[in-house]
Chimera marker file (.cmm) of the C-alpha trace (Angstrom):
<marker_set name="trace">
<marker id="1" x="-21.526" y="-14.055" z="5.153" r="1" g="1" b="0" radius="0.5"/>
<marker id="2" x="-17.905" y="-13.913" z="6.048" r="1" g="1" b="0" radius="0.5"/>
<marker id="3" x="-16.368" y="-16.687" z="8.185" r="1" g="1" b="0" radius="0.5"/>
<marker id="4" x="-14.739" y="-16.377" z="11.355" r="1" g="1" b="0" radius="0.5"/>
<marker id="5" x="-11.189" y="-16.342" z="9.908" r="1" g="1" b="0" radius="0.5"/>
<marker id="6" x="-12.190" y="-13.879" z="7.339" r="1" g="1" b="0" radius="0.5"/>
<marker id="7" x="-13.454" y="-11.558" z="9.257" r="1" g="1" b="0" radius="0.5"/>
<marker id="8" x="-10.613" y="-11.875" z="12.113" r="1" g="1" b="0" radius="0.5"/>
<marker id="9" x="-8.093" y="-11.653" z="8.899" r="1" g="1" b="0" radius="0.5"/>
<marker id="10" x="-9.725" y="-8.433" z="8.090" r="1" g="1" b="0" radius="0.5"/>
<marker id="11" x="-9.575" y="-6.683" z="11.130" r="1" g="1" b="0" radius="0.5"/>
<marker id="12" x="-6.110" y="-7.679" z="12.140" r="1" g="1" b="0" radius="0.5"/>
<marker id="13" x="-5.081" y="-6.400" z="8.677" r="1" g="1" b="0" radius="0.5"/>
<marker id="14" x="-6.614" y="-3.127" z="9.368" r="1" g="1" b="0" radius="0.5"/>
<marker id="15" x="-5.444" y="-2.378" z="12.979" r="1" g="1" b="0" radius="0.5"/>
<marker id="16" x="-2.022" y="-3.536" z="13.594" r="1" g="1" b="0" radius="0.5"/>
<marker id="17" x="-0.948" y="-1.391" z="10.509" r="1" g="1" b="0" radius="0.5"/>
<marker id="18" x="-1.995" y="1.672" z="11.888" r="1" g="1" b="0" radius="0.5"/>
<marker id="19" x="-0.966" y="0.629" z="15.183" r="1" g="1" b="0" radius="0.5"/>
<marker id="20" x="2.397" y="0.449" z="13.623" r="1" g="1" b="0" radius="0.5"/>
<marker id="21" x="2.358" y="4.472" z="12.665" r="1" g="1" b="0" radius="0.5"/>
<marker id="22" x="2.603" y="5.375" z="16.565" r="1" g="1" b="0" radius="0.5"/>
<marker id="23" x="6.060" y="4.307" z="15.809" r="1" g="1" b="0" radius="0.5"/>
<marker id="24" x="6.128" y="6.614" z="12.438" r="1" g="1" b="0" radius="0.5"/>
<marker id="25" x="6.135" y="9.645" z="14.517" r="1" g="1" b="0" radius="0.5"/>
<marker id="26" x="3.969" y="12.863" z="13.618" r="1" g="1" b="0" radius="0.5"/>
<marker id="27" x="6.334" y="14.745" z="11.497" r="1" g="1" b="0" radius="0.5"/>
<marker id="28" x="6.936" y="11.534" z="9.203" r="1" g="1" b="0" radius="0.5"/>
<marker id="29" x="3.194" y="10.837" z="8.972" r="1" g="1" b="0" radius="0.5"/>
<marker id="30" x="2.751" y="14.320" z="7.902" r="1" g="1" b="0" radius="0.5"/>
<marker id="31" x="5.446" y="14.169" z="5.438" r="1" g="1" b="0" radius="0.5"/>
<marker id="32" x="4.279" y="11.024" z="3.745" r="1" g="1" b="0" radius="0.5"/>
<marker id="33" x="0.656" y="10.755" z="4.145" r="1" g="1" b="0" radius="0.5"/>
<marker id="34" x="-0.294" y="12.965" z="0.791" r="1" g="1" b="0" radius="0.5"/>
<marker id="35" x="1.458" y="10.613" z="-1.227" r="1" g="1" b="0" radius="0.5"/>
<marker id="36" x="0.563" y="7.709" z="0.535" r="1" g="1" b="0" radius="0.5"/>
<marker id="37" x="-3.303" y="9.182" z="0.019" r="1" g="1" b="0" radius="0.5"/>
<marker id="38" x="-2.787" y="9.715" z="-3.722" r="1" g="1" b="0" radius="0.5"/>
<marker id="39" x="-1.490" y="6.461" z="-4.336" r="1" g="1" b="0" radius="0.5"/>
<marker id="40" x="-4.039" y="4.472" z="-2.243" r="1" g="1" b="0" radius="0.5"/>
<marker id="41" x="-6.956" y="6.283" z="-4.349" r="1" g="1" b="0" radius="0.5"/>
<marker id="42" x="-5.506" y="5.169" z="-7.322" r="1" g="1" b="0" radius="0.5"/>
<marker id="43" x="-4.995" y="1.226" z="-5.976" r="1" g="1" b="0" radius="0.5"/>
<marker id="44" x="-8.947" y="1.623" z="-4.891" r="1" g="1" b="0" radius="0.5"/>
<marker id="45" x="-9.649" y="1.951" z="-8.524" r="1" g="1" b="0" radius="0.5"/>
<marker id="46" x="-7.474" y="-0.647" z="-9.679" r="1" g="1" b="0" radius="0.5"/>
<marker id="47" x="-8.870" y="-2.843" z="-7.252" r="1" g="1" b="0" radius="0.5"/>
<marker id="48" x="-12.485" y="-2.063" z="-8.322" r="1" g="1" b="0" radius="0.5"/>
<marker id="49" x="-11.449" y="-3.051" z="-11.589" r="1" g="1" b="0" radius="0.5"/>
<marker id="50" x="-9.714" y="-6.287" z="-10.776" r="1" g="1" b="0" radius="0.5"/>
<marker id="51" x="-12.960" y="-7.344" z="-9.042" r="1" g="1" b="0" radius="0.5"/>
<marker id="52" x="-15.159" y="-6.816" z="-12.011" r="1" g="1" b="0" radius="0.5"/>
<marker id="53" x="-12.151" y="-8.507" z="-14.405" r="1" g="1" b="0" radius="0.5"/>
<marker id="54" x="-12.258" y="-11.287" z="-11.635" r="1" g="1" b="0" radius="0.5"/>
<marker id="55" x="-8.224" y="-10.840" z="-11.555" r="1" g="1" b="0" radius="0.5"/>
<marker id="56" x="-8.905" y="-12.522" z="-8.106" r="1" g="1" b="0" radius="0.5"/>
<marker id="57" x="-11.523" y="-14.735" z="-6.100" r="1" g="1" b="0" radius="0.5"/>
<marker id="58" x="-12.911" y="-14.241" z="-2.600" r="1" g="1" b="0" radius="0.5"/>
<marker id="59" x="-14.299" y="-17.306" z="-0.937" r="1" g="1" b="0" radius="0.5"/>
<marker id="60" x="-16.752" y="-14.857" z="0.272" r="1" g="1" b="0" radius="0.5"/>
<marker id="61" x="-19.792" y="-15.715" z="-1.317" r="1" g="1" b="0" radius="0.5"/>
<marker id="62" x="-21.076" y="-12.085" z="-1.517" r="1" g="1" b="0" radius="0.5"/>
<marker id="63" x="-18.963" y="-10.291" z="-3.742" r="1" g="1" b="0" radius="0.5"/>
<marker id="64" x="-18.433" y="-7.230" z="-1.685" r="1" g="1" b="0" radius="0.5"/>
<marker id="65" x="-15.493" y="-4.750" z="-2.266" r="1" g="1" b="0" radius="0.5"/>
<marker id="66" x="-15.853" y="-3.573" z="0.810" r="1" g="1" b="0" radius="0.5"/>
<marker id="67" x="-15.811" y="-7.324" z="2.566" r="1" g="1" b="0" radius="0.5"/>
<marker id="68" x="-12.871" y="-8.475" z="0.206" r="1" g="1" b="0" radius="0.5"/>
<marker id="69" x="-10.996" y="-5.924" z="-1.360" r="1" g="1" b="0" radius="0.5"/>
<marker id="70" x="-10.874" y="-2.521" z="0.728" r="1" g="1" b="0" radius="0.5"/>
<marker id="71" x="-9.224" y="-3.944" z="3.589" r="1" g="1" b="0" radius="0.5"/>
<marker id="72" x="-6.603" y="-4.858" z="2.127" r="1" g="1" b="0" radius="0.5"/>
<marker id="73" x="-6.084" y="-1.404" z="0.289" r="1" g="1" b="0" radius="0.5"/>
<marker id="74" x="-6.847" y="0.637" z="3.781" r="1" g="1" b="0" radius="0.5"/>
<marker id="75" x="-5.090" y="-2.010" z="5.994" r="1" g="1" b="0" radius="0.5"/>
<marker id="76" x="-1.376" y="-2.212" z="4.704" r="1" g="1" b="0" radius="0.5"/>
<marker id="77" x="-0.999" y="-0.380" z="1.734" r="1" g="1" b="0" radius="0.5"/>
<marker id="78" x="-1.313" y="3.196" z="3.643" r="1" g="1" b="0" radius="0.5"/>
<marker id="79" x="0.702" y="2.585" z="6.354" r="1" g="1" b="0" radius="0.5"/>
<marker id="80" x="3.353" y="0.421" z="4.802" r="1" g="1" b="0" radius="0.5"/>
<marker id="81" x="3.481" y="2.782" z="2.008" r="1" g="1" b="0" radius="0.5"/>
<marker id="82" x="4.752" y="5.361" z="4.646" r="1" g="1" b="0" radius="0.5"/>
<marker id="83" x="7.245" y="3.255" z="6.022" r="1" g="1" b="0" radius="0.5"/>
<marker id="84" x="8.927" y="1.915" z="2.936" r="1" g="1" b="0" radius="0.5"/>
<marker id="85" x="8.768" y="5.962" z="2.148" r="1" g="1" b="0" radius="0.5"/>
<marker id="86" x="10.615" y="6.845" z="5.486" r="1" g="1" b="0" radius="0.5"/>
<marker id="87" x="13.143" y="4.032" z="5.123" r="1" g="1" b="0" radius="0.5"/>
<marker id="88" x="13.980" y="4.829" z="1.753" r="1" g="1" b="0" radius="0.5"/>
<marker id="89" x="13.092" y="8.089" z="0.360" r="1" g="1" b="0" radius="0.5"/>
<marker id="90" x="15.761" y="9.806" z="-1.581" r="1" g="1" b="0" radius="0.5"/>
<marker id="91" x="17.350" y="6.800" z="-2.467" r="1" g="1" b="0" radius="0.5"/>
<marker id="92" x="15.330" y="5.321" z="-5.673" r="1" g="1" b="0" radius="0.5"/>
<marker id="93" x="17.636" y="1.977" z="-5.547" r="1" g="1" b="0" radius="0.5"/>
<marker id="94" x="16.867" y="1.191" z="-2.357" r="1" g="1" b="0" radius="0.5"/>
<marker id="95" x="13.150" y="2.371" z="-2.873" r="1" g="1" b="0" radius="0.5"/>
<marker id="96" x="12.639" y="-0.178" z="-5.858" r="1" g="1" b="0" radius="0.5"/>
<marker id="97" x="14.139" y="-2.730" z="-3.972" r="1" g="1" b="0" radius="0.5"/>
<marker id="98" x="12.098" y="-2.580" z="-0.926" r="1" g="1" b="0" radius="0.5"/>
<marker id="99" x="8.893" y="-2.352" z="-2.580" r="1" g="1" b="0" radius="0.5"/>
<marker id="100" x="9.902" y="-5.269" z="-5.175" r="1" g="1" b="0" radius="0.5"/>
<marker id="101" x="10.722" y="-7.789" z="-1.821" r="1" g="1" b="0" radius="0.5"/>
<marker id="102" x="7.424" y="-6.435" z="-0.158" r="1" g="1" b="0" radius="0.5"/>
<marker id="103" x="5.114" y="-6.761" z="-3.461" r="1" g="1" b="0" radius="0.5"/>
<marker id="104" x="6.726" y="-10.403" z="-4.456" r="1" g="1" b="0" radius="0.5"/>
<marker id="105" x="5.974" y="-11.424" z="-0.790" r="1" g="1" b="0" radius="0.5"/>
<marker id="106" x="2.721" y="-10.582" z="-1.405" r="1" g="1" b="0" radius="0.5"/>
<marker id="107" x="2.199" y="-11.845" z="-4.834" r="1" g="1" b="0" radius="0.5"/>
<marker id="108" x="4.600" y="-15.161" z="-4.001" r="1" g="1" b="0" radius="0.5"/>
<marker id="109" x="3.877" y="-16.135" z="-0.460" r="1" g="1" b="0" radius="0.5"/>
<marker id="110" x="0.712" y="-14.384" z="0.946" r="1" g="1" b="0" radius="0.5"/>
<marker id="111" x="-1.495" y="-15.260" z="-2.058" r="1" g="1" b="0" radius="0.5"/>
<marker id="112" x="-0.898" y="-18.889" z="-1.287" r="1" g="1" b="0" radius="0.5"/>
<marker id="113" x="-1.783" y="-18.144" z="2.656" r="1" g="1" b="0" radius="0.5"/>
<marker id="114" x="-4.602" y="-16.485" z="1.718" r="1" g="1" b="0" radius="0.5"/>
<marker id="115" x="-5.637" y="-19.848" z="-0.734" r="1" g="1" b="0" radius="0.5"/>
<marker id="116" x="-4.938" y="-21.935" z="2.283" r="1" g="1" b="0" radius="0.5"/>
<marker id="117" x="-7.022" y="-20.183" z="4.816" r="1" g="1" b="0" radius="0.5"/>
<marker id="118" x="-9.932" y="-20.012" z="1.840" r="1" g="1" b="0" radius="0.5"/>
<marker id="119" x="-9.787" y="-16.145" z="1.825" r="1" g="1" b="0" radius="0.5"/>
<marker id="120" x="-8.622" y="-15.710" z="-1.764" r="1" g="1" b="0" radius="0.5"/>
<marker id="121" x="-7.162" y="-16.949" z="-4.514" r="1" g="1" b="0" radius="0.5"/>
<marker id="122" x="-5.713" y="-15.289" z="-7.845" r="1" g="1" b="0" radius="0.5"/>
<marker id="123" x="-8.450" y="-15.521" z="-10.655" r="1" g="1" b="0" radius="0.5"/>
<marker id="124" x="-7.269" y="-14.709" z="-13.810" r="1" g="1" b="0" radius="0.5"/>
<marker id="125" x="-3.693" y="-13.326" z="-12.828" r="1" g="1" b="0" radius="0.5"/>
<marker id="126" x="-0.673" y="-15.691" z="-12.510" r="1" g="1" b="0" radius="0.5"/>
<marker id="127" x="1.459" y="-14.554" z="-9.283" r="1" g="1" b="0" radius="0.5"/>
<marker id="128" x="4.399" y="-12.936" z="-11.934" r="1" g="1" b="0" radius="0.5"/>
<marker id="129" x="0.818" y="-10.621" z="-13.260" r="1" g="1" b="0" radius="0.5"/>
<marker id="130" x="-0.100" y="-9.791" z="-9.835" r="1" g="1" b="0" radius="0.5"/>
<marker id="131" x="3.711" y="-8.996" z="-8.591" r="1" g="1" b="0" radius="0.5"/>
<marker id="132" x="3.578" y="-6.285" z="-11.620" r="1" g="1" b="0" radius="0.5"/>
<marker id="133" x="0.022" y="-4.920" z="-10.762" r="1" g="1" b="0" radius="0.5"/>
<marker id="134" x="1.250" y="-4.308" z="-7.195" r="1" g="1" b="0" radius="0.5"/>
<marker id="135" x="4.839" y="-2.955" z="-8.400" r="1" g="1" b="0" radius="0.5"/>
<marker id="136" x="3.669" y="-0.447" z="-11.039" r="1" g="1" b="0" radius="0.5"/>
<marker id="137" x="2.184" y="1.691" z="-8.548" r="1" g="1" b="0" radius="0.5"/>
<marker id="138" x="5.656" y="2.605" z="-6.627" r="1" g="1" b="0" radius="0.5"/>
<marker id="139" x="6.188" y="4.851" z="-9.604" r="1" g="1" b="0" radius="0.5"/>
<marker id="140" x="3.233" y="6.692" z="-8.809" r="1" g="1" b="0" radius="0.5"/>
<marker id="141" x="4.046" y="6.625" z="-5.379" r="1" g="1" b="0" radius="0.5"/>
<marker id="142" x="7.354" y="7.982" z="-5.201" r="1" g="1" b="0" radius="0.5"/>
<marker id="143" x="6.304" y="10.412" z="-8.101" r="1" g="1" b="0" radius="0.5"/>
<marker id="144" x="4.132" y="12.076" z="-5.773" r="1" g="1" b="0" radius="0.5"/>
<marker id="145" x="6.436" y="12.217" z="-2.472" r="1" g="1" b="0" radius="0.5"/>
<marker id="146" x="8.862" y="13.726" z="-5.032" r="1" g="1" b="0" radius="0.5"/>
<marker id="147" x="6.067" y="15.993" z="-5.944" r="1" g="1" b="0" radius="0.5"/>
<marker id="148" x="5.196" y="17.004" z="-2.734" r="1" g="1" b="0" radius="0.5"/>
<marker id="149" x="8.790" y="17.276" z="-1.519" r="1" g="1" b="0" radius="0.5"/>
<marker id="150" x="9.337" y="19.446" z="-4.116" r="1" g="1" b="0" radius="0.5"/>
<marker id="151" x="6.102" y="21.909" z="-4.129" r="1" g="1" b="0" radius="0.5"/>
<marker id="152" x="6.951" y="22.610" z="-0.369" r="1" g="1" b="0" radius="0.5"/>
<marker id="153" x="10.518" y="23.952" z="-0.691" r="1" g="1" b="0" radius="0.5"/>
<marker id="154" x="10.302" y="27.896" z="-0.392" r="1" g="1" b="0" radius="0.5"/>
<marker id="155" x="12.767" y="29.754" z="-2.344" r="1" g="1" b="0" radius="0.5"/>
<marker id="156" x="15.322" y="29.947" z="1.041" r="1" g="1" b="0" radius="0.5"/>
<marker id="157" x="15.346" y="26.033" z="1.198" r="1" g="1" b="0" radius="0.5"/>
<marker id="158" x="12.741" y="25.361" z="3.846" r="1" g="1" b="0" radius="0.5"/>
<marker id="159" x="9.499" y="23.725" z="3.688" r="1" g="1" b="0" radius="0.5"/>
<marker id="160" x="6.385" y="24.569" z="5.043" r="1" g="1" b="0" radius="0.5"/>
<marker id="161" x="6.753" y="23.559" z="8.563" r="1" g="1" b="0" radius="0.5"/>
<marker id="162" x="10.317" y="25.785" z="8.819" r="1" g="1" b="0" radius="0.5"/>
<marker id="163" x="12.801" y="22.769" z="8.726" r="1" g="1" b="0" radius="0.5"/>
<marker id="164" x="15.623" y="23.628" z="6.326" r="1" g="1" b="0" radius="0.5"/>
<marker id="165" x="15.168" y="20.776" z="3.541" r="1" g="1" b="0" radius="0.5"/>
<marker id="166" x="18.667" y="21.106" z="3.061" r="1" g="1" b="0" radius="0.5"/>
<marker id="167" x="20.042" y="19.585" z="5.813" r="1" g="1" b="0" radius="0.5"/>
<marker id="168" x="17.134" y="16.225" z="5.462" r="1" g="1" b="0" radius="0.5"/>
<link id1="1" id2="2" r="1" g="1" b="0" radius="0.2"/>
<link id1="2" id2="3" r="1" g="1" b="0" radius="0.2"/>
<link id1="3" id2="4" r="1" g="1" b="0" radius="0.2"/>
<link id1="4" id2="5" r="1" g="1" b="0" radius="0.2"/>
<link id1="5" id2="6" r="1" g="1" b="0" radius="0.2"/>
<link id1="6" id2="7" r="1" g="1" b="0" radius="0.2"/>
<link id1="7" id2="8" r="1" g="1" b="0" radius="0.2"/>
<link id1="8" id2="9" r="1" g="1" b="0" radius="0.2"/>
<link id1="9" id2="10" r="1" g="1" b="0" radius="0.2"/>
<link id1="10" id2="11" r="1" g="1" b="0" radius="0.2"/>
<link id1="11" id2="12" r="1" g="1" b="0" radius="0.2"/>
<link id1="12" id2="13" r="1" g="1" b="0" radius="0.2"/>
<link id1="13" id2="14" r="1" g="1" b="0" radius="0.2"/>
<link id1="14" id2="15" r="1" g="1" b="0" radius="0.2"/>
<link id1="15" id2="16" r="1" g="1" b="0" radius="0.2"/>
<link id1="16" id2="17" r="1" g="1" b="0" radius="0.2"/>
<link id1="17" id2="18" r="1" g="1" b="0" radius="0.2"/>
<link id1="18" id2="19" r="1" g="1" b="0" radius="0.2"/>
<link id1="19" id2="20" r="1" g="1" b="0" radius="0.2"/>
<link id1="20" id2="21" r="1" g="1" b="0" radius="0.2"/>
<link id1="21" id2="22" r="1" g="1" b="0" radius="0.2"/>
<link id1="22" id2="23" r="1" g="1" b="0" radius="0.2"/>
<link id1="23" id2="24" r="1" g="1" b="0" radius="0.2"/>
<link id1="24" id2="25" r="1" g="1" b="0" radius="0.2"/>
<link id1="25" id2="26" r="1" g="1" b="0" radius="0.2"/>
<link id1="26" id2="27" r="1" g="1" b="0" radius="0.2"/>
<link id1="27" id2="28" r="1" g="1" b="0" radius="0.2"/>
<link id1="28" id2="29" r="1" g="1" b="0" radius="0.2"/>
<link id1="29" id2="30" r="1" g="1" b="0" radius="0.2"/>
<link id1="30" id2="31" r="1" g="1" b="0" radius="0.2"/>
<link id1="31" id2="32" r="1" g="1" b="0" radius="0.2"/>
<link id1="32" id2="33" r="1" g="1" b="0" radius="0.2"/>
<link id1="33" id2="34" r="1" g="1" b="0" radius="0.2"/>
<link id1="34" id2="35" r="1" g="1" b="0" radius="0.2"/>
<link id1="35" id2="36" r="1" g="1" b="0" radius="0.2"/>
<link id1="36" id2="37" r="1" g="1" b="0" radius="0.2"/>
<link id1="37" id2="38" r="1" g="1" b="0" radius="0.2"/>
<link id1="38" id2="39" r="1" g="1" b="0" radius="0.2"/>
<link id1="39" id2="40" r="1" g="1" b="0" radius="0.2"/>
<link id1="40" id2="41" r="1" g="1" b="0" radius="0.2"/>
<link id1="41" id2="42" r="1" g="1" b="0" radius="0.2"/>
<link id1="42" id2="43" r="1" g="1" b="0" radius="0.2"/>
<link id1="43" id2="44" r="1" g="1" b="0" radius="0.2"/>
<link id1="44" id2="45" r="1" g="1" b="0" radius="0.2"/>
<link id1="45" id2="46" r="1" g="1" b="0" radius="0.2"/>
<link id1="46" id2="47" r="1" g="1" b="0" radius="0.2"/>
<link id1="47" id2="48" r="1" g="1" b="0" radius="0.2"/>
<link id1="48" id2="49" r="1" g="1" b="0" radius="0.2"/>
<link id1="49" id2="50" r="1" g="1" b="0" radius="0.2"/>
<link id1="50" id2="51" r="1" g="1" b="0" radius="0.2"/>
<link id1="51" id2="52" r="1" g="1" b="0" radius="0.2"/>
<link id1="52" id2="53" r="1" g="1" b="0" radius="0.2"/>
<link id1="53" id2="54" r="1" g="1" b="0" radius="0.2"/>
<link id1="54" id2="55" r="1" g="1" b="0" radius="0.2"/>
<link id1="55" id2="56" r="1" g="1" b="0" radius="0.2"/>
<link id1="56" id2="57" r="1" g="1" b="0" radius="0.2"/>
<link id1="57" id2="58" r="1" g="1" b="0" radius="0.2"/>
<link id1="58" id2="59" r="1" g="1" b="0" radius="0.2"/>
<link id1="59" id2="60" r="1" g="1" b="0" radius="0.2"/>
<link id1="60" id2="61" r="1" g="1" b="0" radius="0.2"/>
<link id1="61" id2="62" r="1" g="1" b="0" radius="0.2"/>
<link id1="62" id2="63" r="1" g="1" b="0" radius="0.2"/>
<link id1="63" id2="64" r="1" g="1" b="0" radius="0.2"/>
<link id1="64" id2="65" r="1" g="1" b="0" radius="0.2"/>
<link id1="65" id2="66" r="1" g="1" b="0" radius="0.2"/>
<link id1="66" id2="67" r="1" g="1" b="0" radius="0.2"/>
<link id1="67" id2="68" r="1" g="1" b="0" radius="0.2"/>
<link id1="68" id2="69" r="1" g="1" b="0" radius="0.2"/>
<link id1="69" id2="70" r="1" g="1" b="0" radius="0.2"/>
<link id1="70" id2="71" r="1" g="1" b="0" radius="0.2"/>
<link id1="71" id2="72" r="1" g="1" b="0" radius="0.2"/>
<link id1="72" id2="73" r="1" g="1" b="0" radius="0.2"/>
<link id1="73" id2="74" r="1" g="1" b="0" radius="0.2"/>
<link id1="74" id2="75" r="1" g="1" b="0" radius="0.2"/>
<link id1="75" id2="76" r="1" g="1" b="0" radius="0.2"/>
<link id1="76" id2="77" r="1" g="1" b="0" radius="0.2"/>
<link id1="77" id2="78" r="1" g="1" b="0" radius="0.2"/>
<link id1="78" id2="79" r="1" g="1" b="0" radius="0.2"/>
<link id1="79" id2="80" r="1" g="1" b="0" radius="0.2"/>
<link id1="80" id2="81" r="1" g="1" b="0" radius="0.2"/>
<link id1="81" id2="82" r="1" g="1" b="0" radius="0.2"/>
<link id1="82" id2="83" r="1" g="1" b="0" radius="0.2"/>
<link id1="83" id2="84" r="1" g="1" b="0" radius="0.2"/>
<link id1="84" id2="85" r="1" g="1" b="0" radius="0.2"/>
<link id1="85" id2="86" r="1" g="1" b="0" radius="0.2"/>
<link id1="86" id2="87" r="1" g="1" b="0" radius="0.2"/>
<link id1="87" id2="88" r="1" g="1" b="0" radius="0.2"/>
<link id1="88" id2="89" r="1" g="1" b="0" radius="0.2"/>
<link id1="89" id2="90" r="1" g="1" b="0" radius="0.2"/>
<link id1="90" id2="91" r="1" g="1" b="0" radius="0.2"/>
<link id1="91" id2="92" r="1" g="1" b="0" radius="0.2"/>
<link id1="92" id2="93" r="1" g="1" b="0" radius="0.2"/>
<link id1="93" id2="94" r="1" g="1" b="0" radius="0.2"/>
<link id1="94" id2="95" r="1" g="1" b="0" radius="0.2"/>
<link id1="95" id2="96" r="1" g="1" b="0" radius="0.2"/>
<link id1="96" id2="97" r="1" g="1" b="0" radius="0.2"/>
<link id1="97" id2="98" r="1" g="1" b="0" radius="0.2"/>
<link id1="98" id2="99" r="1" g="1" b="0" radius="0.2"/>
<link id1="99" id2="100" r="1" g="1" b="0" radius="0.2"/>
<link id1="100" id2="101" r="1" g="1" b="0" radius="0.2"/>
<link id1="101" id2="102" r="1" g="1" b="0" radius="0.2"/>
<link id1="102" id2="103" r="1" g="1" b="0" radius="0.2"/>
<link id1="103" id2="104" r="1" g="1" b="0" radius="0.2"/>
<link id1="104" id2="105" r="1" g="1" b="0" radius="0.2"/>
<link id1="105" id2="106" r="1" g="1" b="0" radius="0.2"/>
<link id1="106" id2="107" r="1" g="1" b="0" radius="0.2"/>
<link id1="107" id2="108" r="1" g="1" b="0" radius="0.2"/>
<link id1="108" id2="109" r="1" g="1" b="0" radius="0.2"/>
<link id1="109" id2="110" r="1" g="1" b="0" radius="0.2"/>
<link id1="110" id2="111" r="1" g="1" b="0" radius="0.2"/>
<link id1="111" id2="112" r="1" g="1" b="0" radius="0.2"/>
<link id1="112" id2="113" r="1" g="1" b="0" radius="0.2"/>
<link id1="113" id2="114" r="1" g="1" b="0" radius="0.2"/>
<link id1="114" id2="115" r="1" g="1" b="0" radius="0.2"/>
<link id1="115" id2="116" r="1" g="1" b="0" radius="0.2"/>
<link id1="116" id2="117" r="1" g="1" b="0" radius="0.2"/>
<link id1="117" id2="118" r="1" g="1" b="0" radius="0.2"/>
<link id1="118" id2="119" r="1" g="1" b="0" radius="0.2"/>
<link id1="119" id2="120" r="1" g="1" b="0" radius="0.2"/>
<link id1="120" id2="121" r="1" g="1" b="0" radius="0.2"/>
<link id1="121" id2="122" r="1" g="1" b="0" radius="0.2"/>
<link id1="122" id2="123" r="1" g="1" b="0" radius="0.2"/>
<link id1="123" id2="124" r="1" g="1" b="0" radius="0.2"/>
<link id1="124" id2="125" r="1" g="1" b="0" radius="0.2"/>
<link id1="125" id2="126" r="1" g="1" b="0" radius="0.2"/>
<link id1="126" id2="127" r="1" g="1" b="0" radius="0.2"/>
<link id1="127" id2="128" r="1" g="1" b="0" radius="0.2"/>
<link id1="128" id2="129" r="1" g="1" b="0" radius="0.2"/>
<link id1="129" id2="130" r="1" g="1" b="0" radius="0.2"/>
<link id1="130" id2="131" r="1" g="1" b="0" radius="0.2"/>
<link id1="131" id2="132" r="1" g="1" b="0" radius="0.2"/>
<link id1="132" id2="133" r="1" g="1" b="0" radius="0.2"/>
<link id1="133" id2="134" r="1" g="1" b="0" radius="0.2"/>
<link id1="134" id2="135" r="1" g="1" b="0" radius="0.2"/>
<link id1="135" id2="136" r="1" g="1" b="0" radius="0.2"/>
<link id1="136" id2="137" r="1" g="1" b="0" radius="0.2"/>
<link id1="137" id2="138" r="1" g="1" b="0" radius="0.2"/>
<link id1="138" id2="139" r="1" g="1" b="0" radius="0.2"/>
<link id1="139" id2="140" r="1" g="1" b="0" radius="0.2"/>
<link id1="140" id2="141" r="1" g="1" b="0" radius="0.2"/>
<link id1="141" id2="142" r="1" g="1" b="0" radius="0.2"/>
<link id1="142" id2="143" r="1" g="1" b="0" radius="0.2"/>
<link id1="143" id2="144" r="1" g="1" b="0" radius="0.2"/>
<link id1="144" id2="145" r="1" g="1" b="0" radius="0.2"/>
<link id1="145" id2="146" r="1" g="1" b="0" radius="0.2"/>
<link id1="146" id2="147" r="1" g="1" b="0" radius="0.2"/>
<link id1="147" id2="148" r="1" g="1" b="0" radius="0.2"/>
<link id1="148" id2="149" r="1" g="1" b="0" radius="0.2"/>
<link id1="149" id2="150" r="1" g="1" b="0" radius="0.2"/>
<link id1="150" id2="151" r="1" g="1" b="0" radius="0.2"/>
<link id1="151" id2="152" r="1" g="1" b="0" radius="0.2"/>
<link id1="152" id2="153" r="1" g="1" b="0" radius="0.2"/>
<link id1="153" id2="154" r="1" g="1" b="0" radius="0.2"/>
<link id1="154" id2="155" r="1" g="1" b="0" radius="0.2"/>
<link id1="155" id2="156" r="1" g="1" b="0" radius="0.2"/>
<link id1="156" id2="157" r="1" g="1" b="0" radius="0.2"/>
<link id1="157" id2="158" r="1" g="1" b="0" radius="0.2"/>
<link id1="158" id2="159" r="1" g="1" b="0" radius="0.2"/>
<link id1="159" id2="160" r="1" g="1" b="0" radius="0.2"/>
<link id1="160" id2="161" r="1" g="1" b="0" radius="0.2"/>
<link id1="161" id2="162" r="1" g="1" b="0" radius="0.2"/>
<link id1="162" id2="163" r="1" g="1" b="0" radius="0.2"/>
<link id1="163" id2="164" r="1" g="1" b="0" radius="0.2"/>
<link id1="164" id2="165" r="1" g="1" b="0" radius="0.2"/>
<link id1="165" id2="166" r="1" g="1" b="0" radius="0.2"/>
<link id1="166" id2="167" r="1" g="1" b="0" radius="0.2"/>
<link id1="167" id2="168" r="1" g="1" b="0" radius="0.2"/>
</marker_set>
């Protein structure tokens, strides 16, 4: 059975990041969602592997992927990826630095908070390994966005919705 804190945390973790997309803009959502979706599919597979190998442990007695790992993937991961791409796509150095900061915040600070709230703790991974687990997926995210940006271009330099990509 989920504790009240765990249930409230899961709901907040899903609702608030998705509500933030109201401020991202329709054009940016359409532009960055495919890359975020590919990355989240990869993340869900990795989370399943992490669950099986006990890289982290949830205090919830029921070992449920749906109630434990999935809210972390669906909540902050997709909207966060789109926000990071919006602010940094086209500047790889800034993209890597911002992702390192966000992933470091999660790996080194949020994991301790989750442990104090009795939601989850790291198992067979230490904080540095968990940071690397989070951070290595940024290569996939940036590569997927690069692929989608270049596949949308026509020979005249516009993309599928007719915008001139040379001025962006």
